[in-house]
C-alpha distance (Angstrom), angle and dihedral (degrees) to the residues before:
residue distance angle dihedral
X1 . . .
X2 3.78 . .
X3 3.80 117.1 .
X4 3.80 115.5 -139.2
X5 3.82 122.4 -157.2
X6 3.83 128.9 -157.3
X7 3.82 114.1 -114.7
X8 3.82 116.1 -133.3
X9 3.82 112.2 -121.9
X10 3.83 90.8 16.7
X11 3.83 105.6 74.5
X12 3.82 94.1 173.8
X13 3.83 95.3 53.7
X14 3.79 134.7 75.6
X15 3.80 130.1 -172.6
X16 3.83 139.0 -164.9
X17 3.79 126.4 -138.9
X18 3.80 86.3 -106.9
X19 3.82 92.7 60.0
X20 3.81 100.6 -103.9
X21 3.81 110.0 146.7
X22 3.78 128.1 -160.9
X23 3.78 137.7 179.6
X24 3.78 112.6 -127.6
X25 3.77 122.8 -124.0
X26 3.79 110.6 -94.0
X27 3.80 141.4 169.7
X28 3.81 117.3 -120.9
X29 3.79 125.0 -168.6
X30 3.77 117.0 -156.0
X31 3.76 141.6 147.1
X32 3.79 113.5 -80.7
X33 3.78 121.4 -137.8
X34 3.83 88.5 -99.8
X35 3.81 92.6 58.6
X36 3.80 98.8 -103.3
X37 3.79 127.7 119.6
X38 3.79 110.3 -107.5
X39 3.79 131.0 -177.5
X40 3.78 118.6 -140.3
X41 3.74 126.9 -173.5
X42 3.79 114.5 -141.9
X43 3.75 111.3 -150.1
X44 3.77 124.8 -128.4
X45 3.79 110.2 -89.6
X46 3.78 135.2 179.5
X47 3.79 112.4 -126.6
X48 3.79 119.3 -131.5
X49 3.78 120.2 -129.8
X50 3.74 118.2 -114.6
X51 3.79 127.1 -175.8
X52 3.80 129.8 -110.6
X53 3.81 120.7 172.0
X54 3.82 89.3 -19.0
X55 3.82 93.8 -54.8
X56 3.83 123.4 112.9
X57 3.83 110.7 -113.4
X58 3.79 138.1 179.5
X59 3.79 126.3 -154.8
X60 3.79 115.7 -128.6
X61 3.77 141.0 151.5
X62 3.77 119.4 -108.5
X63 3.78 100.4 161.7
X64 3.79 121.6 -8.0
X65 3.76 107.3 -35.2
X66 3.78 136.0 42.6
X67 3.80 117.0 -104.2
X68 3.81 137.1 172.1
X69 3.80 116.5 -94.3
X70 3.79 121.6 -167.8
X71 3.80 112.4 -120.4
X72 3.82 91.1 -142.6
X73 3.81 89.8 57.6
X74 3.82 91.7 51.4
X75 3.81 89.3 48.6
X76 3.80 92.0 50.0
X77 3.81 93.4 46.7
X78 3.79 89.8 52.5
X79 3.82 104.7 37.8
X80 3.83 110.8 16.2
X81 3.80 123.3 77.3
X82 3.79 124.1 -145.7
X83 3.82 102.9 63.5
X84 3.80 114.2 160.4
X85 3.77 128.7 169.8
X86 3.81 109.6 -85.8
X87 3.83 94.9 21.5
X88 3.80 121.8 128.2
X89 3.79 131.3 -147.6
X90 3.79 113.5 -106.2
X91 3.82 123.6 -159.8
X92 3.81 102.0 -137.9
X93 3.84 94.8 -154.3
X94 3.85 92.7 40.8
X95 3.84 94.5 -120.2
X96 3.81 109.8 131.5
X97 3.79 95.9 -156.9
X98 3.83 94.2 51.3
X99 3.79 100.9 90.7
X100 3.80 98.0 159.0
X101 3.83 111.6 139.6
X102 3.83 91.4 -118.7
X103 3.83 89.3 60.4
X104 3.82 96.4 50.2
X105 3.79 132.9 81.6
X106 3.81 137.0 167.8
X107 3.81 113.5 -116.0
X108 3.82 138.0 161.6
X109 3.80 113.8 -91.6
X110 3.83 93.2 -108.1
X111 3.81 91.6 56.4
X112 3.79 91.0 47.0
X113 3.83 90.5 54.1
X114 3.83 92.3 47.5
X115 3.80 90.5 50.3
X116 3.83 91.0 49.4
X117 3.82 90.0 54.0
X118 3.83 92.2 47.2
X119 3.82 93.9 49.4
X120 3.78 95.5 40.6
């Protein structure tokens, strides 16, 4: 059985250690097209990975609109210690598609850029 973990800062999302991301089931109340309040229940759904600048991404809502979220950032928020405001996620081995927690670390932006130049 797959174990799902809550993602800090993204209360509607869960992630596995393998990088699978899903949106949790949730009720939403909104105005129907006939002008009455209606409650809908969105079902749990696994989000498919897309690709942006060579990095796997998923599209999800955090506030009002849907936006791309890097899978490696979700993995780091959930499994890697050391997050500070303004820090970026660095892939230790330089491989963009390797988003395992052991390959990720939080670093200042300058260090992330230096590492990118060193690893090509």
